[in-house]
LUMDOKOL-800731 format. One record per residue (C-alpha): y, x, z. Coordinates in steps of 0.25 Angstrom, whole numbers, plus 5000, padded with zeros to 4 digits. Example, Ala and Ser with C-alpha at 12.3 -4.5 7.8 and 13.67 -1.06 7.14 Angstrom:
2
498250495031;499650555029;
//
This chain:
1017
491749404801;492249544801;493649514797;493749404809;493149504819;494149604814;495249504816;494849464830;494749604835;495949644829;496849544834;496349584848;497049704850;498449694857;499649774857;500549754869;501849844873;502449824886;503549864895;504449984894;504050124892;503850224904;503150344901;502450354887;501250434880;501650574874;501650554860;501350704858;500050694865;498750654858;498050534863;497050634869;498050694877;498450564884;497750524897;496750414894;496250324904;495150214903;494550094910;493050044907;492249944912;491950024924;493350024928;493449874927;494149864914;493849734906;493149754894;493549714880;495049724880;495849664870;497249664875;498149734885;499549704890;500449744901;501349644909;502649694915;501949694929;501249804924;499849754923;498949794911;498349664905;496949674899;496449564890;494849584887;493549504885;493649494901;494849414901;496249464906;496349584917;497549664923;497549814926;498549894935;497950024932;496750024942;496149874942;495749774933;496049634937;495549514928;496649404928;496549304939;497349194934;496949044932;496549014918;496249164916;494749174917;494049294910;494349234896;494349354886;495849404882;496249454868;497649474869;498749504879;500249524879;501349544890;502549464885;504049504889;504249404901;502849464908;501849354903;500549404899;499949324886;498449324885;497749284873;496149254875;495049274864;494849114865;496349104859;496849064872;498249114876;498949114890;500049184897;499949254910;501349234918;501449244933;500049244936;499849114928;499049094916;499849004905;499248954893;499848974880;498548954870;499148934856;498648794849;497748854838;497248984846;495748974847;495349124845;495749264850;497149294854;497349424846;498849474850;500149434857;501449484852;502949444858;504049454849;505349484852;505749334853;504649314864;503749244854;502249274856;501449304844;499849284845;498849324836;497449234837;496149244830;496349104825;496449124810;497249004807;498249034818;498249184819;499649194823;500449114833;501749134841;502149084853;503649054858;504348944866;503148894873;502448854859;501448924848;501748934833;500748954823;501249074815;500549034801;501049004786;502448954791;502749084797;502249164784;500949204791;499749164783;498649264789;497449224797;497549354805;498549424812;498149574818;499449634824;500949614826;502149694828;503549674830;504649774825;505949814830;506649704823;505749594829;504949574817;503449554818;502349624809;501049564809;499749624804;498849524797;497849544787;498149664778;499549644780;500749634789;501749514790;503149534795;503949434802;505449464802;506349444815;506749314818;505949244805;504749154805;504049204792;503149314791;503249414778;501949484773;502049634773;501349694761;500749824767;499849864756;499149974764;498549874773;497649824761;496649914766;496749904781;496049774783;496549724797;496449854803;497949864806;499049854816;500549844818;501349894829;502849924832;503350064836;504450094846;505450094836;505049954831;504349994818;503049934815;501850014811;500449974804;499250034809;498050024801;496550064803;496350104788;497650154784;498450214796;499650184803;501150174798;502450104800;502749994792;504150004785;505349914789;505349844775;505849694772;504849584769;503949594759;504149734756;502849814754;502649944763;502150074756;500750054750;500350184756;501150214768;501050344776;500150314788;499550374800;498050394797;497050324807;496250414815;495050334813;495150244800;494450114797;494350054811;494649914815;495649844822;496849924825;498049884834;499149974838;500449984847;501550094848;501750154862;503150184867;503250324861;502950274847;501350314847;500450224840;499250174848;498150084842;496750024845;495550004836;494349924837;493450044834;494050164834;494850184848;496250194848;497250284841;498650334842;499750394833;500650474843;501950474833;501650384822;503250394818;502950544813;502250484802;503650464796;504150594800;503450684791;502250704800;500850644800;500450584814;498950564817;498250454823;497350484836;496250414839;495550394853;494050334856;493050324865;492750474861;493950514869;493850424880;494350284875;493650164882;493150104869;493450114853;493649974853;495149974857;495749834856;497049844864;498349934866;499449934876;500550014880;500849994896;502250014902;501950144906;501650204892;500050204893;499250164881;498150054886;496950024876;496049914878;494549934872;493249854872;492849944884;493949984892;495350004895;496150144890;497450204894;498350314888;499350384894;500250504894;499450634901;500150744908;498950824905;498550824892;497350904885;498051024877;498050984863;497251074853;496351124865;494851084864;494551004877;493351084881;492951224881;491651274884;492251404891;493451344895;494951394892;495851504892;497351464894;498651554893;500051544890;500751644882;502151704883;502551634870;502251494876;500951474869;499751434877;498351484874;497151414876;495651464873;494451374873;492951434872;493151474858;494751464853;496151504857;497251404856;498651424855;499751314859;501151364857;502251304865;502351164861;501351164851;499851124851;498651214853;498251284841;496951364840;497251514837;495851574839;494551514836;492951554838;493351634851;492151684860;492551614874;494051654876;494051694891;495351754894;496851764888;498151834892;499451884886;500052014887;501552064888;501752064873;501251924872;499951944865;498851854870;497351914872;496251824872;494851864878;493651794874;492251834877;492051934867;493351964860;494851994863;496051934856;497451964855;498551864850;500051854847;500651714845;499251654843;498751754833;497451824838;496651924834;495451994841;495452134847;494452224845;493952294857;492952414858;492252354870;491552214871;492552124881;492052064892;492051914898;493351894905;494151784913;495651814912;496651914906;497951964911;498852064906;499652144918;501052184918;500752324913;499952274902;498552284906;497652164900;496552134912;495452044910;494651994922;493151994918;492151884920;491251974928;492352034936;493352134936;494552174926;494552234913;495752284905;495952264890;496752394885;496952454872;495752394866;494852424878;494252364890;494352424904;493752384918;494952374927;494352314940;493352394948;492252314954;492352274968;491352294980;490552164975;490652204960;491552144949;492852084955;493051954948;494451914945;494651764942;496051754942;497051854938;498651874936;499451984931;500352064941;501152084950;501252224946;500352294935;499152224940;498652094943;498351994953;496851924953;495951854961;494651914963;493551834968;492851864981;494051944984;495451874983;496751894976;497152044973;498052124965;497352204954;497952334948;496552394942;495952454948;496552424961;496452284968;497352244980;496852104988;497952004990;497251894995;495751905000;494751794995;494451745009;496051705010;496051624998;495951475000;494751434993;494151554991;494551564975;495851594968;495951504956;497351554949;498351664951;499751614944;501051694945;502251614949;503451704948;503251824958;502151754965;500651734962;500151584965;498651604969;497751474968;496551464975;495351354978;496051334990;497551334988;498651414982;499451534987;500551624983;500651784981;501951834984;502151994987;500552004990;500751885000;499851764999;500551625004;499651505003;500351374998;500751305011;500651155007;499251095008;499151034993;497650994988;498051024974;498351174976;496751204978;496151264966;497351274957;496951344943;498251344935;499751344938;500751314926;502251314928;503351234920;504751274917;505251154926;504751204939;503351144940;501951204941;500751144937;499451174945;498051154939;497151124951;495751064951;495950934945;497450914943;498650984939;499750984949;501250994946;502151044956;503651104957;503551244957;504551264968;503851164977;502651254974;503151374978;503851324991;502451274996;502051424998;503151445009;503551305013;502351215014;502551065009;501750945013;501650894998;502250954985;502850874974;501750884964;501150794953;499650794950;499150784936;497650744936;496750674927;497750554928;498650634921;497750694909;497050804916;495550784912;494850894920;495050994930;495551134930;494651234925;494251334936;494051484934;495051514922;496251604922;497351524918;497151364919;498651334917;499751394909;501051344904;501451344889;502851384884;503151234880;502951204895;501651144893;500551174903;499251194901;498051194909;496451224908;495451114914;493851104912;494051014900;495151074893;496551124892;497651024897;499251034894;500450974902;501850964896;502750944908;503750884900;502850784894;502350724907;502450584907;503050514919;502950364923;504350304927;503950164928;503750114943;502450034943;502549884945;501849854958;500949724960;500249654972;498949614965;498149554975;498049504990;496749494996;496349425009;495049385013;494349335001;495749274994;496549374985;497949344979;498149394965;499649454962;500249394975;501749394977;501749314992;500749244998;500349165011;499049225015;498049145024;498149155039;497149245046;497149355035;496749485041;496549575029;497549585017;497249675005;498449694995;498149734982;499249804973;499549884961;500649944953;500549944938;500750084933;499650104923;499850244919;499150314931;498750204941;498050294951;499250364954;500150244958;500550254972;500850114981;501450094994;501449975002;501949915015;501749775021;503049735027;502949705041;501649795043;501949915036;503050005042;503150085029;502550105016;501150125014;500650245004;499550174997;499350284987;498650224976;497950114984;498249974978;497849894991;498449865004;497649805016;498249745028;497449685040;497849595052;499149555047;499949475057;500549335052;501749345045;502549375032;502249505024;502749575012;501749685005;502549784997;502049874988;502549984979;502150094969;502350214962;501750244947;501050384944;502350464944;502950404957;503850304952;503850194963;504050054961;504850024973;504849874972;503549864971;502749714975;502649634987;501849534991;502449435003;501349365011;501249275023;500149285033;500249155042;499549165055;498349105059;498249005070;497849115080;499149195075;500149075075;501149055085;500548915088;499349005093;500049105099;500849005108;499548925111;498849065115;500149085124;500048955131;498548975133;498749105139;499949045147;499048935152;497849025155;498849105164;499348975170;497948935173;497649065179;498949045188;498448905191;497148965195;497749075204;498648975210;497548875212;496748995219;497949035227;498248895232;496748885235;496948995243;498148955250;497448815253;496248905259;497148965268;497848835272;496548775275;496248885284;497648875290;497348725292;496148755298;496548865307;497748775311;496748655314;495948765323;497148805331;497548655332;496348635339;496448745348;497848725352;497448565354;496148595361;496648715369;498148745371;498648605369;497648555378;497848655389;499448625388;499148475390;498248505402;499248585408;500348485405;499448375412;499148475425;500748495424;501048345423;499948325435;500648425443;502148365440;501548235444;501148285458;502748325460;503648235467;504448145458;505748195462;505248345464;506248435455;505248505447;504548375442;505548335433;505648475426;504048495426;504048355419;505048405408;504148515406;502948435404;503648345394;504048475388;502548515387;502148375382;503148405371;502548545368;501148485368;501548375359;502148475349;500848565350;500048445347;500848415334;500748555330;499248555332;499248435325;500048505313;499048615314;497848515313;498648415301;499648505293;500548415286;500148405271;501148445260;501248305255;501848265268;502848375268;504048275267;503548185278;503248305287;504648355285;505148225289;504348215301;504748355305;506248335303;506248195310;505448265322;506448385323;507848305322;507348185330;508348135341;509348245335;510648215330;510348255316;510248175302;508948225295;509048215279;507648225273;507648235258;506548265248;506748305233;505848315220;504448275218;503548275230;502348365229;501248415237;501548535246;500548645251;500148615266;500648755270;501948725264;502148595271;501848655284;502848765283;503848695277;503748595290;503948705299;505148765291;505848625291;505448605306;505948735309;507248715302;507548565307;507348625321;508448725319;509348625313;509148535326;509248655335;510348745330;511148675318;511848565326;511748485313;512048335310;511148335297;509848405293;509448385278;507948425274;507748435259;506348445252;506348475238;505148465229;505448555217;504448605206;504848745209;504548715225;504848645237;506148665244;506548615258;507948625263;508348595278;509948585279;510848555291;512348525293;512448615306;513048745310;512448825300;511448945303;511949085307;511549185296;510949275306;510049165312;509249145299;508849295302;508449285315;507049265321;507449185332;508449075326;507948945320;506649005316;507049055303;506049165302;504949075304;505448975293;505549095283;504049125287;503548995284;504348985270;503749125266;502349075270;502448955259;503149055249;504548985251;505849045253;506848985266;508249005265;509248965278;510648965274;511948905279;512348775271;513748785264;514148645271;513748695284;512348695290;511048775287;509948765276;508648795277;507948795263;506448825260;505948845245;504548855242;504048875227;503248765222;502048855220;501848885234;502248755241;501648645230;500248615230;500248635215;501248745212;501848675201;501648555194;500748525182;500848595169;501448475161;502248425174;503748395172;504648395184;505048265188;506348235193;506748265207;506648145217;507948085222;508348145236;507648075248;508447985256;509048045268;508747985282;509348015294;508448075305;508848085320;
//
């Protein structure tokens, strides 16, 4: 039972190596000096992780009891593919063509390719799939939990059972590795099997040492192609490249396990040759330089457990990603190890109850004192304890001879080259804060309670008198310039002190933030840092830093490098800035300085420790040392790891309404989408929080949108059309992937956004306007009709008055004159003349009666042709004229007013022809058109004098024009080209016709044939 359990658990451990190297982990750093991060259940990580893999697109895939998930450094997403479900996953492998092989605890095998899940289950697999391995030929080797079929091979679309014909007779396979020549090494029960390149028969390799190792060992291939064996019982060693059947040494040289006897070990080599392994009960282990075992050294195996911060001691998967990070999957979470720019100083205890004292010496060594010990780190070496059992070290300084002085609470020590001895002093030393040796050799200590004391010739002497408020407390001081020192006196300010004289240079009230945190000499200048900013002291003149930078507040330490950079220890970070740019900022303000922020993502584990004399120093080897509240940290500027790989960029989701598209490339969205959410990511797993994004929606955004670390874009109220969303990203070191990722989508119009709807709306608006126009026209027509009715009524009244009064009186007069004439003799000379006058009067009365009749009963528009015919016949009657009357077009009803005026114009024009033209023919044409009505009267007479048209007394032209204007028409009188005169009246249809234009769907008919001409005499 135990054996079966051990077999199952061991085979869970997957070893996957992906991609090409980017940045690597520092082999010289211990595992505790690497940057460790972990994700637990609260962070959304799936529990019970058995396998890890990274596909070429950059996603980290996690196989666990909760199924298959992918991780982009920020979000854990379950696999949303048909057929995936949440079936527990036990093995993963990213093949060279980008496929993801998935092994399930049920024995099922599937391949994820381009978002589709392809079934690849072997015929004999009914238990856990433990591990995959793809050899150089592309064949996939699969280890299963079926003891009858523990090893299978997939190639060319078919599975092969690897059994006796292959020389494999075991019912168990624990691990597999491929050497540099292409040979396969297989771990099985207490032995190793070897398959030479190109052959199909395993050969057993007798490794006598494994007889005591049970099944607790793994095989792994180093970067040089050599296969190593790592055993929980014996240790780790390199298998010799011996021919088949040659025995390995009975007792090989090994690297002893950090914790012996633990179970289920699996391992891999990272790109720098360090060996990483996972165990079932003892966390993980690492051998930084295993190859040194064969160079005369004895490397050690480091362990890392839950006590150090590992998510669980039950580690079950290990992976190196494309950027060189190491990932560990455990039963309780996910862990990552990567290079840290800021590392805990090796050999220095991480905690000190009284803090630390830090000093760099002229010989390049760095001294660090904790609460009871003094350590010395020579250039390029590790820190070594040189004094122990100390009573609270408080201050340390070095004189001009290179002698180091250490002041504790109760003693004074003097040392050269790391060898210290106590100095006997006649008086009891007092508690101090800092120590400075001036240029003239005076050793001055600032007292905790205030003031200065000088040590000289084994004597202590007070050197600074009390101020008006008591002892002057000095929290920061610096030697020089001159023979004195520069110091910050609390509540007073920055002063130059040449005991006992004090010269105030910068008063307290002028200091930003109210308290100085650092005095640092930089050439001939002194940099003064305070809680509110930073300033420069040059020739007793204070110049504040002119550029507003938030990281300049509360600087507690400054260290310089030989390549021209400054490292400033601020409240919660270390800022790297070019020295020249920093100094230029005092005289020439700049909006932003080219800085690099090193914080907790870079290995800094605690904020700066305030209140200490020196919080940052540089060693002779270029390493920088900083004091924090949780210990001393160290930066080697020459070994800061950089990430040169641009991050792959993916668009992982598009959401609209209640719908979501996963990993879209292009799509046609539903019409009416008003809010669009686009989720994107960049697969840089080193420091995902520092990945920066830019995006734009072509056609909407004029320029790139700086999104910072935000991984979502939102758009609202997009118009219908074709769009392309483009996003690019930069990794934690600012390397941009300019190609990025795109998402093309089409947003169709809704019905109300379509061209049909817009055309309908335009038509509707036009119809509404047309309706308003018709209403207006109807209203105007009604007003005209009312006016016309009024005119008709007025004409009837006038006609009555004329008939009842004037005409009756005229008739009575003519009758009386007729009676008088009848009384005259027949031969009287006046009788004939009076008779002619009476005849003329009768004609006038007859004409008057006709006019009165016309006033009472005006001719209607429907009778215009007949009316014109009657008028023309009457005018030319008994005249030597031939009248040609014709009508063209479709006859339409005409307004009564227009009929009346046109009759009068025609009558006046015809009378002019009769009286003045001497014509033989006259033509009257009435032309009905859609645009309007035209009446033309032409004769073949003598023609019209140009001046006559403008004369008020000739032919009544002015009256005809006035009548034409009354009905909205235009009258022209001109000479005809063939002789004679043409009088033409044109009246627009909207004024002359009773309906201003035909119906909406009316199609104008053809013009009618010309009416027959008939002579009138």
